[in-house]
C-alpha positions in Angstrom: 0.0 0.0 0.0 1.0 3.6 -0.6 1.5 5.8 2.6 3.2 9.0 3.5 6.2 8.9 5.7 4.2 10.3 8.6 1.6 7.5 8.1 4.3 4.9 7.9 5.8 6.2 11.2 2.4 5.8 13.0 1.8 2.3 11.5 5.3 1.2 12.7 4.7 2.6 16.2 1.4 0.6 16.4 3.0 -2.6 15.1 5.7 -2.2 17.8 3.0 -2.3 20.4 3.0 1.4 21.2 -0.3 2.6 22.6 0.8 5.9 24.1 3.1 8.7 22.9 4.0 11.9 24.6 4.8 15.1 22.7 4.4 18.6 21.7 3.7 19.7 18.1 5.6 22.2 15.9 6.2 23.0 12.3 8.6 20.2 11.4 6.3 17.5 12.8 3.0 18.8 11.4 2.7 15.9 9.0 3.2 13.5 11.9 0.6 15.2 14.0 -1.8 15.1 11.0 -1.3 11.3 10.8 -1.8 11.0 14.6 -5.1 12.9 14.2 -6.2 10.3 11.6 -5.1 7.4 13.8 -7.2 8.5 16.8 -8.5 5.4 18.6 -5.5 3.3 17.5 -2.8 5.3 19.3 -3.1 7.8 22.2 -1.2 11.1 22.2 -0.6 12.9 25.4 0.0 16.6 25.0 2.5 17.8 27.7 3.2 21.3 28.7 6.9 21.2 27.7 9.0 18.8 25.6 11.1 17.9 28.7 7.9 16.9 30.4 7.2 14.6 27.4 10.6 12.9 27.7 10.2 12.4 31.5 6.7 11.1 31.0 7.9 8.6 28.3 10.6 7.6 30.7 8.2 7.1 33.7 5.9 5.1 31.4 8.7 2.8 30.4 10.0 2.3 33.9 6.5 1.5 35.3 5.4 -0.8 32.4 8.6 -2.3 31.1 7.6 -1.2 27.6 9.5 1.3 25.4 8.5 4.9 26.0 8.0 7.2 23.0 8.2 11.0 22.8 7.8 13.4 19.9 9.1 16.9 19.5 9.6 19.4 16.6 13.0 20.5 15.3 15.3 23.0 16.9 14.3 24.0 20.4 11.7 21.3 20.6 14.4 18.7 20.0 16.9 20.3 22.4 14.2 20.4 25.1 14.2 16.6 25.0 18.0 16.4 25.7 17.8 16.3 29.5 15.1 13.6 29.4 17.1 11.5 26.9 20.2 11.8 29.1 18.2 10.8 32.2 17.0 7.7 30.4 20.5 6.9 29.1 22.1 7.0 32.6 19.4 4.7 34.0 19.1 2.3 31.1 15.5 3.1 30.2 14.2 2.0 26.8 13.0 5.0 24.9 12.5 6.1 21.3 12.6 9.9 20.8 11.2 11.1 17.5 12.2 14.6 16.4 11.2 16.6 13.3 14.0 18.1 11.1 14.0 20.7 8.4 13.6 19.5 4.8 16.6 17.7 3.3 17.1 20.6 0.9 17.6 23.0 3.9 20.0 20.8 5.9 23.2 22.5 6.9 22.0 26.0 5.9 21.2 27.3 9.4 17.5 27.1 8.5 14.8 28.2 10.8 14.7 25.8 13.9 17.5 23.7 12.5 19.9 21.9 15.0 22.0 18.8 14.6 20.1 16.9 17.2 21.7 13.6 16.1 25.1 15.1 16.8 24.0 16.7 20.1 22.5 13.4 21.4 25.2 11.1 20.2 26.9 10.7 23.6 23.5 10.1 25.4 21.8 7.6 23.1 22.5 3.9 22.3 22.1 4.9 18.6 20.5 7.7 16.6 19.4 8.2 13.0 18.6 11.1 10.7 16.1 9.9 8.0 16.4 11.5 4.6 14.8 8.8 2.5 11.2 7.7 3.1 11.9 4.2 1.8 14.2 3.7 4.7 11.8 4.9 7.4 10.0 1.7 8.3 13.2 -0.2 8.7 14.7 2.5 10.8 11.8 2.6 13.2 11.8 -1.1 13.7 15.5 -1.2 14.2 15.4 1.7 16.7 12.9 -0.2 18.9 15.0 -3.3 18.7 18.1 -1.4 19.8 16.3 0.4 22.6 15.2 -2.8 24.1 17.9 -5.3 23.5 20.8 -6.0 25.9 21.2 -3.1 28.3 18.2 -0.9 27.3 18.5 2.8 26.5 17.2 5.6 24.4 17.4 5.8 20.6 16.7 9.0 18.6 15.1 9.2 15.2 15.4 12.6 13.5 13.1 12.8 10.4 13.3 15.4 7.7 9.9 17.2 7.1 9.8 16.3 3.4 10.3 12.6 4.3 7.1 12.7 6.4 5.2 14.1 3.4 6.8 11.8 0.8 4.8 8.7 -0.4 6.2 5.2 -0.8 5.1 1.6 -0.6 4.6 0.3 2.9 4.6 -3.4 3.8 3.2 -4.1 7.3 5.1 -6.3 9.7 2.8 -8.9 11.1 2.1 -8.5 14.8 3.0 -12.2 15.4 6.5 -11.6 14.0 6.9 -8.5 16.1 5.9 -10.3 19.2 8.2 -13.3 18.5 11.4 -11.4 17.7 11.2 -7.8 19.0 14.4 -8.1 21.1 17.7 -9.8 20.3 18.4 -12.2 23.2 21.7 -11.4 24.8 23.0 -14.6 26.4 26.7 -14.2 26.1 28.4 -17.5 26.6 29.2 -18.0 30.3 30.9 -21.4 30.5 29.9 -24.1 32.9 33.4 -23.8 34.4 32.7 -20.1 35.3 29.3 -21.0 36.7 30.8 -23.8 38.8 33.5 -21.5 40.1 31.0 -18.8 41.0 28.8 -21.3 42.9 31.8 -22.8 44.7 33.1 -19.4 45.8 29.6 -18.5 47.1 29.4 -21.8 49.0 32.8 -21.4 50.5 32.6 -17.8 51.5 32.0 -16.9 55.1 30.7 -13.3 54.9 29.1 -12.8 51.5 27.0 -9.7 50.5 24.7 -9.3 47.5 24.3 -5.9 45.9 21.1 -5.9 43.8 21.1 -3.1 41.2 18.6 -1.6 38.7 19.7 -4.2 36.2 17.9 -6.9 38.2 14.5 -5.3 37.7 15.3 -4.6 34.0 16.2 -8.2 33.5 13.2 -9.5 35.5 15.6 -11.4 37.7 14.2 -10.4 41.1 13.0 -13.9 41.8 16.4 -15.4 41.0 18.1 -12.9 43.3 15.6 -13.8 46.1 16.3 -17.5 45.6 20.0 -17.0 45.8 19.7 -14.9 49.0 17.3 -17.3 50.7 18.9 -20.5 49.6 22.4 -19.6 50.6 21.5 -17.2 53.4 23.1 -14.0 52.1 22.2 -10.5 53.3 21.2 -8.1 50.5 21.7 -4.4 50.0 20.5 -2.4 47.0 21.6 0.6 45.0 19.1 3.5 44.6 18.0 2.1 41.2 17.8 -1.4 42.7 15.1 -0.6 45.2 12.2 -3.0 44.7 14.5 -5.6 43.1 14.6 -7.3 46.5 11.7 -7.0 49.0 12.3 -4.2 51.4 10.4 -6.1 54.1 12.5 -9.2 53.9 14.6 -10.3 56.9 17.7 -10.4 54.7 17.3 -6.9 53.4 19.8 -4.4 54.8 18.8 -1.2 52.9 20.8 1.1 50.6 24.5 0.9 50.4 27.0 3.8 49.9 26.7 7.6 50.6 23.3 7.4 52.1 23.3 3.7 52.9 22.3 2.2 56.2 25.1 1.6 58.8 24.3 -2.1 58.6 24.7 -2.3 54.8 28.0 -0.3 54.8 29.4 -2.3 57.7 28.4 -5.6 56.1 30.1 -4.6 52.8 33.2 -3.4 54.6 33.4 -6.7 56.6 32.5 -9.0 53.7 34.8 -11.6 52.1 32.7 -11.9 48.9 30.8 -9.0 47.3 28.3 -10.1 44.6 27.2 -7.2 42.5 24.2 -8.0 40.3 23.0 -5.6 37.6 24.9 -2.7 39.3 27.5 -0.3 37.9 29.6 0.6 41.0 28.6 4.3 41.0 30.7 6.7 43.0 27.7 7.2 45.3 28.0 3.5 46.1 31.7 2.9 46.4 33.0 6.4 47.6 36.7 5.8 48.3 37.5 2.9 45.9 40.7 2.0 47.7 38.8 1.2 50.8 35.6 -0.3 49.3 35.0 -3.9 50.5 38.7 -4.1 51.4 38.6 -7.8 52.4 36.3 -9.0 49.7 36.7 -10.8 46.4 34.4 -9.1 43.8 31.9 -11.0 41.7 30.1 -8.9 39.1 27.1 -10.2 37.1 26.0 -7.8 34.3 24.9 -7.8 30.7 27.2 -4.9 29.7 30.8 -5.9 29.4 31.8 -2.2 29.5 30.8 -2.1 33.2 33.1 -5.0 34.2 36.2 -3.5 35.8 35.3 0.1 34.9 35.2 1.4 38.5 36.5 -1.5 40.6 38.7 -4.5 40.0 36.6 -7.7 39.5 37.8 -11.2 40.4 34.8 -13.1 39.0 33.2 -11.4 35.9 30.0 -13.0 34.6 28.7 -11.2 31.5 25.4 -12.1 30.0 21.7 -12.4 30.8 21.5 -11.9 34.6 18.4 -14.1 35.0 19.9 -17.0 33.1 23.2 -16.8 34.9 21.5 -16.7 38.3 19.4 -19.7 37.4 22.5 -21.7 36.6 24.3 -20.6 39.8 21.3 -21.3 42.0 21.1 -24.9 40.9 24.6 -25.3 42.4 24.2 -23.5 45.7 24.4 -25.3 49.0 21.5 -24.4 51.3 21.8 -22.1 54.3 25.6 -22.1 54.8 25.9 -18.5 56.1 23.7 -18.7 59.2 26.2 -17.1 61.6 26.9 -14.2 59.3 23.2 -13.6 58.8 22.8 -13.6 62.6 25.6 -11.0 63.0 24.0 -8.8 60.3 20.6 -9.1 62.0 22.0 -7.9 65.3 23.5 -4.9 63.4 20.0 -4.1 62.0 18.6 -4.1 65.5 21.4 -1.9 66.9 21.5 0.5 64.0 18.0 1.1 62.6 17.1 4.0 60.4 15.7 6.6 62.8 14.8 10.2 63.2 14.1 12.5 66.1 10.4 13.0 66.8 10.1 16.3 68.6 6.6 17.3 67.8 7.5 19.0 64.5 6.4 17.8 61.1 9.0 15.4 59.8 9.5 14.3 56.2 10.4 10.8 57.3 7.1 10.6 59.2 5.3 11.7 56.1 6.9 9.0 53.9 6.1 6.4 56.6 2.5 7.4 56.6 2.3 7.3 52.8 3.7 3.8 53.0 1.1 2.8 55.7 -1.9 4.3 53.9 -1.0 2.8 50.5 -0.2 -0.6 52.2 3.2 -0.4 50.4 1.5 -0.9 47.0 1.9 2.5 45.4 4.3 3.4 42.5 6.5 6.1 43.9 8.2 8.6 41.7 10.5 11.2 43.1 12.2 14.4 42.3 15.9 14.7 43.1 17.5 15.6 46.4 16.5 15.1 50.0 13.0 14.1 49.0 14.4 11.3 46.9 16.5 9.8 49.7 13.8 10.1 52.3 11.5 8.2 50.0 14.2 5.6 49.3 14.9 5.1 53.0 11.4 5.1 54.6 9.1 3.5 52.0 9.5 -0.2 51.8 9.6 -1.2 48.2 8.7 -4.8 47.6 8.5 -5.2 43.8 10.3 -4.1 40.7 9.2 -1.0 38.8 7.7 0.4 42.0 10.4 3.1 42.7 10.9 5.5 39.8 13.6 8.1 40.2 16.5 9.7 38.3 19.5 8.0 39.7 22.5 8.4 37.4 21.8 11.9 36.1 20.0 13.2 39.2 17.5 15.3 37.2 15.6 17.9 39.2 12.2 18.3 37.7 12.0 14.6 36.7 9.3 13.4 39.1 6.1 15.0 38.0 6.5 14.1 34.3 7.5 10.5 35.3 4.5 10.3 37.6 2.2 11.3 34.8 3.8 8.6 32.5 3.6 6.0 35.2 -0.1 6.7 35.9 -1.0 6.5 32.2 0.9 3.3 31.9 -0.6 1.8 35.1 -4.1 3.3 35.4 -5.1 0.8 38.1 -2.2 1.7 40.4 -1.9 4.6 42.8 1.0 6.8 41.7 2.6 9.3 44.1 5.3 11.8 43.4 7.4 12.6 46.5 8.9 15.9 45.7 10.9 18.8 47.0 9.9 22.4 46.4 13.1 23.2 44.5 12.7 20.4 42.0 8.9 20.7 41.8 9.0 24.3 40.7 11.2 23.4 37.7 8.4 21.5 35.9 5.3 22.3 37.9 3.7 23.3 34.6 3.0 19.6 34.0 0.2 19.9 36.5 -1.8 21.2 33.6 -1.2 17.9 31.8 -2.3 15.8 34.8 -5.5 17.9 35.1 -6.2 17.8 31.4 -6.1 14.0 31.4 -7.9 13.6 34.8 -5.0 11.7 36.4 -5.5 11.0 40.1 -1.8 11.4 40.9 -0.6 12.7 44.3 2.2 15.2 44.7 3.6 14.9 48.2 5.5 18.2 48.4 8.1 18.2 51.1 8.4 22.0 51.3 11.4 23.3 53.3 11.9 26.5 51.3 15.5 25.6 50.4 17.5 23.5 48.0 17.7 20.9 50.8 20.5 18.6 49.7 22.8 21.4 48.6 22.1 23.3 51.8 22.9 20.1 53.8 26.3 19.9 52.1 26.9 23.6 52.8 26.0 23.0 56.4 28.2 19.9 56.9 31.1 20.6 54.6 31.2 24.3 53.7 31.0 25.9 57.1 27.4 26.8 57.0 27.8 29.3 54.1 24.4 29.0 52.5 25.1 30.4 49.1 22.0 30.7 46.9 20.1 27.8 48.4 17.3 29.7 50.1 14.3 29.8 47.8 11.5 31.1 50.1 9.9 33.2 47.4 6.4 33.3 48.8 5.0 30.8 46.3 1.6 29.5 47.5 1.8 25.9 46.2 -1.8 25.1 47.3 -3.1 28.1 45.3 -0.8 27.2 42.4 -2.3 23.7 42.3 -5.8 25.1 42.4 -5.0 27.5 39.6 -4.2 24.6 37.4 -7.4 22.8 38.4 -5.9 20.4 40.9 -6.7 20.0 44.5 -4.4 21.6 47.0 -4.0 20.7 50.7 -1.8 22.5 53.3 -0.2 20.4 56.1 1.9 22.0 58.9 1.3 19.6 61.8 1.9 15.9 62.3 -1.8 15.2 63.2 -2.8 16.7 59.8 -0.8 14.2 57.8 -3.1 11.1 57.8 -6.3 13.0 57.0 -4.6 14.7 54.1 -3.2 11.5 52.6 -6.6 9.8 53.0 -8.3 12.6 51.2 -5.8 12.6 48.4 -6.1 8.8 48.0 -9.8 9.2 47.6 -9.4 11.3 44.5 -10.4 9.4 41.3 -10.2 12.0 38.5 -8.1 14.9 39.7 -4.5 15.3 40.9 -3.9 16.4 44.5 -1.0 18.3 45.8 -0.2 18.1 49.5 2.1 20.9 50.7 3.9 19.4 53.7 5.8 22.3 55.4 9.0 21.0 57.0 12.0 22.5 58.7 14.8 23.7 56.4 17.5 22.1 58.4 16.2 18.6 58.4 18.9 16.3 57.0 19.2 13.0 55.2 21.2 10.7 57.4 23.3 8.7 57.4 25.7 10.3 55.0 29.3 9.4 54.1 31.5 12.5 53.7 32.9 13.0 50.2 36.0 10.9 49.7 35.6 8.9 52.9 35.2 5.1 53.0 31.6 4.0 53.3 32.2 2.7 56.8 32.8 6.3 57.9 29.3 7.6 58.3 27.7 10.6 59.9 24.4 9.6 61.5 
């Protein structure tokens, strides 16, 4: 059949299983939006307030559902507004396809109106990118882009399409849905030999003080059950990275909490005392290892990951296992001796009792208390998105995540303004789940315009705004490490966030006392077709603790 390039793009999105796209129209994508108009009922378009919001929403949609998120923007500033969202997805291995319009092929390289080299700009922050100048190559490009975004270690792919290509007509041959379902992703099972598996199992069985670090790659690979089996079968305590929250049940007796800069004392002590450190789907971020020369000083390192580039990048690895995490763990688990680390687990359990996460309760409204009440009132079943900063860490520490894709946050890039867009995407992807954005006022004000999007689409999201009137994490560092010189971190600008929410058409609730927390959360949870913002007014000097000072070993905590 004969179709225009824009129509081919929409048909290819539908055949790839895409039901929702996020975007903002403009001149270079007019043909695409015309094709979207004609395809109403077959694919849903969500009009965000800003292109960055579209990228974050596509990201949140992908993290919550496991599908590939899709966002669309016009050329020039529309495309560049996607960049932060693309980089966020890249750092956290999120499958995304970003589609941008480009000037006509005859105008390329002439500094035409709204022309930028978006392929060049995004090259370092995408798995791959394309500029399509020939309509006959468009369908193949789209299909290939989705395969690359999903295969191996997932990540974003950009497709830049010249405007004349979207108008050009060519033959289109549909790809049968059955074929798409059977072979959408190239299986990455790099050959890990039986000898390597046997050695890994033997080392685990013979170790005295092993620790598992469960990273974000565990959830991406769907290997959470295999990690749980390894931990329970062998009796190994488990810590997680920030991105790994939910990959191991936060309520499990073997769970120790986060490790690293804001890790629990138990996790950091266990790692420092371990003789075998098993990192699964983690990349040894500087926020995890801190002083690399003193990280797990007595341990042999086993690293299981699909990306060979991560092996040995930040720490020396003694037992590298590169391939599909789930398949590798299945093979190892079959060789594990049951319950051989009972005494070690007993020691770790005693540490957990001695060094729990805690905070002072002095009658003031505490952010930790707010997060605990959100956990209690949602029975631990909500999808939690966060902004970046103190709010992010309080959510990570005091909400017990028990399943993958439940905690959605910008880990690698640390993108302020991420949470609201991600919350919108997660809610659209999981309409039967309660989705809550735990936010700080500094991050929230960056993209608060997306409240208009949430109102427009009648999304019952909740924004739990932990409002301290400062850039909390930066102020915390200034207090602890810069002699209390609070340079440009006070943002008490008189903004009435409750009035702001109501101006957009959302519900707004103000909370200043501990006794007001539960009724506010209950009221927000009862909303079915309107977002609710709860403005929790907290003290500007409340800190995220524990914290490892910069450059110190993770065993050297301030708490």
